[in-house]
Structures are given as structure tokens and as C-alpha cells.
N, C-alpha and C positions, 0 to 999 in steps of 0.2 A: 716505163713512167712512175708507175704506181709506187715502185720500189724509191724513184728516187725522191718523190713526193713527200714518203715517209722518215726517210732521213732526213728533209729537211725540217718535217716537224720535230723531229728527237733532237735535234739540234737547237732547233728556236726551246723548246722546254729545258736544254740546260742551261742554255742562255739566262734565261727567266728565272731559272733556279738559282744562279751566281748572282743574280743582281738583288735577289729578294735577299740574300744572305749579306750581300755588300749593306743594303738599306738597313738591316738588324744588328749591325755590330756595334763595337763600342765608339762613341764619336772621338773623332780624330784630337791630338791635344792639339790647342791651342792656345799659344802665348803671346803674351803682350810684353815687351822686352820697355822697362823703365817704369816712370811712376806714372798714375793715371790721380788726377786731381780735378774733383767736380765740385761746383758751386752752385749748380741749377741744374733743374729737371730739361732744360733743352741744351745742356751738356752732356745729358747721360744718351740724348736721342741723337747725338752727333757721332756719339762712337756707333752707330748703325747696330747694326742685328748679330755682329761678331760676340757669342758667347766665349768669353777668354776661360779659360780652363787652370790658366797660373800669370799672374802678374811679377814679374822678374822684381819690381822695385815694390815702393807703396802705393797703396790706393787709401785715398784719401776725399773724403767725402764729406764737406764742411759749408756753409752757409752761415750770413750774417742772420741773426735774430730778426730782421725786418723783412725779411726777401726769403725767408724759408718756405720753398713750391717742391722738394723730390720728395717725390711719394711712388714712383717706381724701380725700382731695382732689378729687373725681372730678367737685365742683362747679366747679372751676375750666380744667376744659377747653377752653371757649371764647375761655378771657380772652387778649386781645390787646395790653391796655395796662394799666397800673398810673401813674397820674398822681403819686403820691409817691413813698414809699419800696416798697422789697418787701422786706420780715424773715422770715426763718425762724431761729426760734432754740428750740435746746432740744428738738428735736422725736428723738428717738431713735430710732421707730419708722416714721420717713419715709428710705426706700432709696434713692431717686430722684426727679428732678421731671418725671415724664413726665406729668403731670396738667398743666405750665405749657407744652406742647410747642407755643403757638400762639402765643405772649409774642414781641412784637417790639419794644417800647418799655415803657421805666423810665425817670420822669421823675426820681425822686429816686436815691437811694441802693439797692445790693445790698447788702443783709448778709445772709449764711449762717453762722450761730454753732452748733456743736456739735450738730449735727444726724448721722445717720446716711447720709446718703446718701454715693453711690462717687463718682457722677459726675456732671455736670451736662449730659448731654445732653438732656436735656428742652427747656433753651434753645436747641434749633438754630436758632430763627427771630429768638431775639433780635438786634436790630440797635444798638439804642442804650440807654445809660446814662446818664442826666443828672448825676449827682454822682458820690459815691465805690462802689468797691467792695471790701465788707469780707470777707474768707473765714478764719475762724476754728475750728479746731480739728471742723474735719467730718471724717469718713471718706474724704473726696476723695482719688482716685488719680490724677488726671490733669484739664485745665483745658478736654479739646477740644471744649465744649459750646459754648465761648465763641468756634468757629472764625469764625463770620457775623458777629459782631459787630464794629462799626465807629466808635463812637463813645462813647468814654467824659467825662464833664464834668467829673470831678470828680480822685481820688486814687485810688490802688491799695495797701492793706492786703492781704500774706496770709503769717497761719501755718498752715500746712499739711506736715507734716513727709513726708508719703510723694510729693507730687509735684518733680518731676525735672527740666520744662522749662516755659517761657511762651511756647512756640510758637503756643498756640493765638491769644494777642494779637497774630498776625502781619496780620492783617486791619485793625486798627483803625488809622483815618489822622488823628484828633484827636489833640493834645499834651495828656499831663497836666497840671493845672493846679494839683493838691493834692500832696498828701506821697506817695511811695515808699515801703512798710514792706514788707519781705520778711524773714519770717523761717524760713526754708524748710532741711531739713538734710541733703534730699536733692537740692537744684537745681544743675545742674553749671554752668550760663552765663546770661547774661543776655540770650541771643538771643531775639527777639519781644517783647522789653519794648516797650512804646509810646513815642514820642517824648516826650525831656523837652525843655522848654523851657529860656529861658535865665535865668528864675525858679522856683522852689517853695517849698513850705513846709516839708519836713522829710523826709529822707534815711535811710533804715535800711536796712543791708543784714549781716543777722545768720542765724550758725548755718548758712551757705551752704558748697558745692562749689566756688565761683566762683572762677575765676585771674584772670578782667578786669573793669574797673568802664567798659568802653568806651560804653557807651550814656547814660553823663552824659558825655561829651565837651563837648557844648552848652551846659553848665549854668553860671551865672555866679555868683548869689546864691540863697542859701537864706534862707529867714526865720527857721527854726525849728535845727533839731537835723540835724547830720552826724554819724553814730553809724555806724561800719564795725566791727562785733563780732564774733566765735569764727569769723572766715573762714580756716580750715588752710591751703585753696589759692593765696591771698591772695598773691602776692609783690610787687606792686606797686600805687600809687595811681592807675596811670595811666588818664585817664579823669576824674580831679577836676581836672587840669591847667589848666583855664579858672574855675575857684571862686575869686573874688575876697573872699565875704563871706559869713559865718555867724552863726548863734545861740552856736550850741555844737559844739565838736570833739571827737568822743568814740571814741580809737582803742583797741580794746582789744580782747586774746585771739585777736591775728593771728599764729602762728607762724611763717609763712614771709615774712613781713614782715621787709624790713631797713631799710629807709629813708621818708621822707616827702617823698623829692625831686621826687616827681609831685603836688604839692599846695603846689608853691611859690609860686604868683599870690593865695595867700591871704593878705588883707593887712586885713581888716575880720573881729576878732572880738572882738564885744562882751558873750558869756556866759560860756564857759568851756573850759577846756584840759583833756582829760583824756586823758590817754597810761597803759596799764595792762595790763601781764601781755603783753606782744609779748614772746617769749622770745626771737627772735631779730633786734630791733630794734637798728639799731647806731648810728644816729645819729639828730639831728631837725631837722637843718640845713633841710629845707623851709618851715621854718617863721618864716625869717628877716625876713619882711615885716611881722610882726605889729608892731604898737608897742605897741598897750594892749588890756586886758581890762578895763573899767572895768562890765559889767553892763548890765541893761536898766532901770532904775528901774520899768515899769510890769510885770516880770515878777512871778506869784506862783509861779509851779510849780518854783521851786528851779534853775532850767536855765540860768537869765542873770544869777547874781550875782556874776561876776566873779572867777573863780575858775581856778589852775593844779593840777593833779592828776597826778604824775609819781610813778607805782610799778610794783613787779615786772616792771621789762623788762630781763632781767639781762644781755644783751650792751651794755645802754648805758653808754658812758665819761665821754659828757660830756654839757654840755647846749649847745651849741652849737647856734645857731637861735633861740635865745630873748636873744640880745643888745641888739633894736632893742625892747622892751619897755619902757617907761618907768613905766608906770603900770600898776596892778593895784590896782583897788578892794576886793577884802576877799582870800580866803584861798589859801596858797601852802605845798603839803605837795609833800615828793621825800622817798619813803621805799622800802627794799627793794628798791634797786636795786643789786645785788652787786658789780658792779663800775664805779660810778659815782666817780669821784674828780674831777672837772673841773666847777666850777659858776661859774668865772669870768663866763659869761657875762650872768649876772643880778647880778654884782658892785651895778654902779649903783644895780639896782633895789631889794637889800636896804640899801644903806645910808642910803637916803632912806625905808626905809619902818618905820612906825610899828607895825602890824600885825604880829599873830605870825607866826612862821614854822615849820613843822613840816620838819626834815631828821635821818632817821636811819635807822639799819638798812642805809647805803649803805656802799661801801667808804669813803670820808669822807664826816663828817659836820661842816662849819663851822656855828658861831654866827656869830649877824649882828656880834660884835666880830670873830672871822677876816676877813670881809668887809672891812671896816673898816681891817684890818691888811693887807690885800691881801695875806689868804691864803686863797685860794678855791681850792687844788687841790693835789693830791699830785703 
């Protein structure tokens, strides 16, 4: 009888040990098939206690600004993968991303828009974003949470006034395939910006403190816009020297810029030339390879309609650099350049032009008859 009891005790101990091992094992994979869309804390609660490890579709947590009450996302603390987009929008009570500190992969876009988050530290395990990174008007002070990020499958849009560095992208090995749109008034330089290929969609560098555009030095073709706007420390366009085509070229409000010499390989501009408010711009000779601006007949957004716009460039005295443009499909506006007296570079273009021109507010303002009479400058 004693032997039987001893055998039963040993069996119980074995079963208890097995049970203990099971409790210490890794959590079972818990997959949500489809999209999760959350607009309130009550909808978070309705998901129950299912701590999903993977969402096959998108995760969208977005509220109306007037009714933002989402403050607890601990439900997602086991999440390692989102198959589609990860969207966090208009969540003022969310101050960090610590509940997402196991995420390694986002298959689609990462969109963080107008949230209360001050850092991205919760993304410390994130290695891959399959499409675009979009960061707009959050409370972000840095991008350090991206320091282990290796792959960005799309473009980069950052509108964040407090961030001064892109160094967190230094470990990204992939090449940007989409757009690069940066509006960051404290950004000191472009160090750390992921590699840019030969062709991309659009480039916009706006309201920064950068002094160099060197990270774009391999870029040759831009399908959409090239906009360099309100960068007060930028003295040269060096870095854009290999670009030979773009849809729109806009150079606006760069007060230290003296010339466009470093963009002198640009030969194909099919949409619009916009040179506006560059207070120390002395010449535009770097545009001399452009021969036509005829717009894109498929464009519906107003960017590619074949315009020339040159305004409020106080030190510009001539428009030499436009002499090889023989075809312009739409508007020509040259206004309020207080020292501009020489228009001879566009004489041949104006003499054969049937559409209206607007030349006024400059130091000299010839009309079409003046051009016909070869009276194109003082």
C-alpha cells in the first residue's frame, strides 16, 4: 500500500512539473485577421483581453479632436506585426508608444498625426516599415526610437518643428523609393537621411536650418515636385547637381541663396518654374539647359501646367539662364523684382507668344511691343 501511495506521489509531481513548464512557455500566437479600427476608449474595451501578437490588416487608432479619450492601449503590448498600415491620429492623451514596444514589422504606412507623443521609444524593436513614414505635428522631440529601423519601403514625410536631427535613420539600409518631404524648422542638417536612388517622386525641404543638400547627390530624376522653401542658411544648391528632370521647380524664400549654379544639369522641366522671394539671389544662370516648359496634359493638381513665375527676388538684375526656353504652354509672370532691368533672355519667347504676359513692379517693365522693337533692357 505504501508503494502505491509513493507511485501516486511521484506521478503527481511529474504532472505538476509539466504544468509549470507550460505556464513558463512563450505566449501562443494570437492573430487578428483583418483591420482593427478604434475611435474611442470604449472600442478598445470592446476588444476584450485578447492581446494579439499579429494583425493581418491595418491598425487605425484615430479620433475626432473634440472627443479624443483614448488613453490605455495596453491591449497591444504583445503585438509584434501589423500587416497593413499603422495609423495613430488625433490622440492627445497618448504621450508615448510604450504599449507597442514589441512591434518589429509594419507592412504598410506608419502614420503618426497630431498625437501627444513626445518620443518614439516604444518602437525600439521596429525593424521594417513596408511603405511610407508620415509624421505630422506630434509633440515629438526626437526620432531616437527609430535607431534599430533597417528598411523603409516607401517615402518620408516629416512635419515636426522640434526635431533637430535625422541621425536615428543611420541604420536604414534600404533606398527611399518615394518622396522626401521635410518641414522641420530646427533641423540642422540632413545627416542620417536614408539613401536616395536615381529616381524619386518628390523632394521638398522646407523651413529648415540645413546648409547642404549633399544627400541628394545621386538623384537624377524627380517625377513630381522639387521644392526648396524657406531655408535661411542654405547658400548653395550643391547636392542637386545631377538632377536632369523634374515636374516642378520651386525655389522660394531662401535668403542666403545667391545663385542656382549647382542645378545646371536640369534640362527637362515639364511643369512649372517658380522663383520667389529669394532676397539675395543674384542670377539664375544655372537654368540655361531648360528648353521648354509645356506642362503635363494628364495633370489635374495645378502643378504641371507650364508656367514661369519669378517674383520678389530683390537682387536679381537679369533673367539670363532662360534664353534657351523656346516653348511655354501657359502663364508668364515676372513681377516685383526691384532691381531687374534685363529681360533679353526671353526676347525670342515673347516675340512669338500669343498668350498674355505679366511683367510689372520691376525696375524695368517691357511690354510685348518693346520686345519686338528689341527694347528688352536698360
